[in-house]
N, C-alpha and C positions, 0 to 999 in steps of 0.2 A: 721910332727907335733912335736911341742916342748913341753917340760915339763915346765909349768908356774904356778904361783900362783896369786890369786886375792883377794883383801880385799873388803868386802861389805861395803856399806855406813853405817855410824854410828858406825864404829869400830867393825863390826862383825868379827868372826874368819876367818882366811885365809884357804881356801880349795884348795888343789892341784888339777889340772885338765889338760886335754889335749885340746888345742885349735883346733876346727874343723871349717874351713872356708867354707866347702861345704854346700850348701843349697839344694842339690839334694838327697831327701829321697829315690828315686827309686834306686839310685846307691847302697844304703845300704840294699835294699831288704825289706824295711818295708811296702811298699804299702800304705803309709799314704796320705790322702788328705790334701790340703793346709790349708784351713781355713773354719770356719763356718760363715754363714750369721749373720749379726748384724743389729741393727737399722741404723747405719751410713754407713754400707757397705752391703746392701741387695744383694741377689743372684737372678739372672735371671733364671726362670724356664719355664716349658711349659705352665703355666697358669698365667704368669706375674712374678712380683718380690716377693721374700720371705724374710721377715724381722723377726729376732729373738730377743726377749728380753733377757737381761743378767739374770743370776741366781738371783732369788729374795732373798733379805736379810730378808724379812718379808712377811706376808700374805697380800693379797688384802682385803680391806673392800668392802662392798656392792657397794658403789658408784664407786670405782675404777674398779671393775669388770664390771659394766655397761658401764663405759667409754671405756674399752677394747672392749666390744661387739660392741658398736656403731662405734668405729673406724674401726673395721674389716668389718662391714657392709657398711660403708660409703666410705672408702678408698680402700678396697680390694674386694675380691669376697665373703666375708662373712664366710670364713673358718678359724677356729683357730685350731692349732695343739699343742699337747704335745709331746715333744721329749722323747727319751728313758732316757735321763739324767734328765728329769723333767723341761725342759725349754719351754716357750710359744713362738709360732711363728704365724704370720699372713700371709696368702697366697693371691695371686691374686692382689697385688698392681700394679698400672700402672706407666708409666714414669712420669705422672703428679702428682700422689698422693704419690709416695714413699718418696719424700722429705718432704712432709707435715706430715707424720706419727709421727716422734718424737715431732714436735712442737704441734700437736694436743693432743698427749698423755700428754705432760707437761702442756698444758693449756696456756692462754695468759701470755706473759712475764711480770713479775713484779706484777701480780695480784694473790692474794690468791683465789682459786676456788675449789669447791667440784668436779667440772667436769674435773678432771685431775688425773694423777698418781703422787704420791709423787716422787720428784727428786731422792731419794735414790733407787727407783725401776728401774730407767733408767740409772744407773751408769755404763758406758761402759769402765771404767779403767780395765787394765789387771793386773794379770791373772784372769780368770774366777774362782770365788770362790763359791762353793756350801756349804750351811749349811741347817739346818732344819728351814724353814721360820716360822714354828709354834712352835718353841722351848719355846716360852712364855707360851704355853698351856701344856707343858710337866711337869707333877707333879714330875718326878724323878730329875728334875734340880732345882737348887736354883738361886737366883739373881746373885751370884758370878759367877756361871758357865756361865750364859747368858752374863754377862758383859765381861768375858774373851773372849768369842767368838766374840762379837761385836768389842772389841778393837783390837783383833788379825786380823780380817778381814780388818779393817780400816788401820792398820799398813802396811799390805802387799800391799794393793792397793795404799796407799800413797807413798810407797817406790819407785814406778815407775821403777821397775827393767827392764832394757832395753834388747832387743834381745830375749825375750821369744817367743817360738813357739806359733802361733795363737791359736792352739788347746790345749795348755797346761792347765791342770785342777788341781785345788786344792779343797780338801774336808776338811772341819772342822767339826768334829763330837763331839758334847758336851757330848756324852756318856749317853744320856737319854734313855727312853724306846722305842722310835720309831726307828725301825731298817731299815728304807728305805735307809739310806746312805750306809749300809754295802755292798750292791751289786753294788755300783757305783764305777767305776774305777777312779783312780786319779794318777796323776804324783807325787803330794805331798799330803800325807794324814796325818792329824793331829787329834789325838783323846785325849780328856781330860779324865783322870781317876785318881782315888785315889790309892795310894800304901798301903801296909800293915799297915803303921803307920797313915793312914788317910790323908796324905798330897796330895793336888791336884798337879798333874803333867801333862805334855803334852808329848804324844808319837808322834814320827815323823817316817814316813815310805815313801818309794818310790815305785811307779809303781805297782798299782794293786788295786783290791777290798780288803775289810777288811780281807777276807780269804786268799788272795794270795799276798798281799803287802809284801815287804821286810821291816819289822820293824827294824829301826836302833837302837832305844833306847828311853829313856825318860829323861826329864829335868824339872827343876822347872819352874813355870809360869813366874818368873821374867826374865828369859832368853829365853823363848819359842819363842817370836816373832823374836828376833835377830837370833836365830838358823834357824828358818823357812826362813827368808829372805836370810840368807847365802846359804841355799840349793837352793833357786830359782836362786841366782846369779851364783851358780856353774853349774846348769843345763843350764842356758843361755850361759855360757862360753863354753859349749860343741858344740854349733852351733845354728843357728837361727831356725832350725827345730828340735832341740834336745828335748827329753822328759825325764821323770824320769829314765827310764831304761837305757838311754845313760850314765847318771852319774854313775849308778851301774856298767856299763861296764868299766868305767874308774877308779873308786875308790872303794876300798873294804869297806863294811859296818863298820868294826872296825876302819878303817882309818878315816872315816867320824865321827864316835863317838868320837874318840880321839881329833880331831880338834875342834869339836863343844862342847865338854864337856858333852856328853850324857852318861847316864848309859846304857851300851850296852844290846841289847836284845838277849843274848846268850841263846840257847835253854835250857841249863841245869840251867840257872838262872831265866830268865823271857822270855818266848818265844814271848809273845804278851800282849796287855792290857787284864785286867781281863774281863771275860764275862759280857755282859750287863744284867741287870735284865730282867726277862720275863715280857713282856707287858701284863697288865690286860685289860679286855674288857673296852673300853672307850665309855661311853654313851653321850659324848659331841662332838664326831667327827664321820664323815662318809666318807669313801673312795669310790669315784665313778670313774669308768673307762670310759673314752670316747672310744667308739668302734674303735679299731685300731689307737687310739691316735688322733682322729679328731672329731670336733664338729662344727655344724653351729652356727654362732653368735646368731641367733634367738633362737636356742635351749638353749644355755648357758644363754641367757637373761631370758628365762622362768624358767630355773633351779634356777637361782640366786634369782629371785623374789619369787619362791616357797620356797627356802631355808630361805629367810628372814622371811617369814610367819611362818616357823617352828622354828625360833629362832636362825638362823645362823647369824654370823656377820663377819666371816673371811674365806677367800678362799686361797688355795695355791696349786701350782703344786707340784708333787713329782716324783722321779725316777720311771721308769716302766710305764710311761704315766698314772699316777693316779692324780685325782683331790680331794683334801682334803677339806672338809667343816667342820667348827668348830663353836660351839656356846659357849657362856659364861655361861654354867651351865643349859641352858634351851632348848637345841636342841631336837626336836621331831624326833629322828632318824628313827623310824618306818614309820611315815608319809612321811618324806623326801625320804626314800628309795622307797616307792610306787610311789611317784611323779617322781623320777628319772627313775624308771623302765618304767613308762608310756611314758616317752620321748625317749625310746629306748636306754637308758644308762645302764651300767653294775654295779650291786651292789651285785650280787650273785657270790661267789668264784668258783662255778662249771660251770659258763657260758663258753661254748666251745670257744667263741671268744677270751677269755683270753690266749688261748694256741698258737694262731697264731699271728705272727707279719708281718706287711706288710707296704709298702710305698704308696705314692700317685699314683704311676703307670702312665700309658700313659695319664690319664686324666689331670695330672698336671706336667708331667716331659717329656721333649723332648727326653730323652734317653729311656723312657719306651716302652716296647713291649707288655705289658699286661694291661688290665683294672682291676687292682688289687682290687680297692675299690668295684667294683660291683661283684667281685667273692669271696672276702674274707669271708664274713659271711656264704655263702653256703658251701665253702670248709671246714671251721671250723666245721660246723654242721656235714658234711659228715664224717670228720675225728674223731669225738667225741669218737667212740668206741676204738680208739687207745690211747686216752689221759688218762692214769692212773696216771699222775704226773711225769712220766719218759720221756715223749716225748715232744719235742718242734717242732713247725712248722714255716716255713718262706716262704712267698710268695713275690717274688721280681720282680719288673717290668723289671729290667735289672741286669747286672752283678755287678753294683756298690754296691748293697746290703746295701743301706742307712738305712733301718729299723733295721737291725741286723748285726753288724760287726763280730759276733762270729758264729761258726758253729751251725746249728740246726740239730735235728734228721732227719727231712725231709725238704729239700729246693726245692721249685719249682721256677725256674727262667725263665723269658722271654728273648728270644734271637731273632735275625733276622731270624733264621731258625725254630723257634718254642720254645717249652717249654722243659727245662731240669729238670731232677730229680736228686738230690744229697742226699746221705745218710751220715749223720754226716759231713755235708759240709757247706761251705759258698756259697754265691751267685756267687762269682768269681772263685769258683772251677769248674773244668770241669766235669759236671754231664752227665747223660745219656739222649740223645735226645728222647723225647716222641712224637711219631707221633699222634697228637691229637689236634683237634680244641680247643682253649682256653675256649670257652663257655661250653664245655663238661667236663671240669675239675672237677666240683663238683660231677657229676654223676660217673665219673671215680674214684674219691677218695673214694666215698661210696662203690663201688665195691671192690676196693683195700682193704679197711678196713675190709670188710667182709671176704675176702680171708685170710688176715693176722690173723684175729680172729680164723679161723678154724685151723690154724697151730700154734696157741699160746700154749705153753707147761705150765703145772702147775709149779708154782714157778718162772717163768720168768716174768720180767717186759716187757711191750710192746716194750720198746726200745731194750731190749736184743733180742726179737723175730725179730724185724726189722733188726737188725745187723746180726743175724744168717741167715735170708733169703737172704740178700745181695742186693746191689744196682741194679745189672743187672736184677734180677728176679722181683723186685718191679717195675722197669721201664717197663719191658715187660708186667706185669699185668696192669699197668696204660694205656699202649698203646692198650691193648686188650679189654678195656671196651666197652660194647655194646652201 
């Protein structure tokens, strides 16, 4: 590999990098999957084709939400999903209908129609850029903040940086009250904030969530887009599968700051952007969780119509598989919550289903060894005594672990030989084999929770208790369930 430099389009600063011609991520031990499904490149699954919409730049109105429901029902198997990153996807498309989906969502060519999604909602240019689609409803932001985000997004998409990894992600955080973007990992993270003099500036960071990202530094808004584009060019130069952390491996943060003209984020000067304000209770929005990130189109149709009756006019997906419903000052939150609850959706923060993450399982994935969807609710209820806020649960149909790429406190994974239990593990970690029929998992989990409770020490979190007891003992108890 040779030491080289590249200049970005439009005269952006030159960033030194090492050219990497290898496309083989496995050789570098990252274990990365190649690409996500899109509207134009759907993915074949066990229940047909899966198509994912790009991150939405704004919320859906009522009619657009109904269009999405009708397309899922007519062209797919009627199942709509929310991903962990807050993207919408439709399941069960066939070889005959998968090509029709983009056309039907966009409506008849050359005709203005209410029965379609706005073209900006189907923009498949890269990179994938996530922002708060309801930032227009965020009272902590002003029109200038919103305009900066919109212009920055369009600049990065229009740049057409070549050679970016298919899964490379950009997050633009306007710095408002809604904190949903903080837990979203990004290769390039951009955060708008004011400095001590009140000047609006843009912070640039690589590889991580808001709490773990490597903040490089901040820069004035006039040069923010140029610097962000330069960083994308530099990441692409590291290889066609390169991500933000690869650039950090090749260039020191201070070196990047010097080239881009950033004020560096040195710990003893400014470690990171200032803390965002604490969000106040919002009586014009309601967050609804779809159980395990999945909903039937007919249910979403009922919810949308009920929401319209309660004063809602905008809907948007959010990270963490959440569905946000907003009204323009007249949303009847209490009534809508009751209607959502009656439809089997989640509006209560202590609902045990929120603790468990799961995939579609054998019902919709050829790799699945467990019928995860039929087991998930019962397992979550059985494990509720363990869930004190410190414990996370993952039920995976196979070792790919699509629902949760990070370790969970307890991970149950389907394998050809049976179910494995992992402690502080990912689905692809080698857990302990549990000799147990899968349909008995909810009962076994309930008995496991009872035994753990009896050994819980005062002052311990449940996670600490589970770690102290150890993976081997927990797997043995699960296998010994009556």
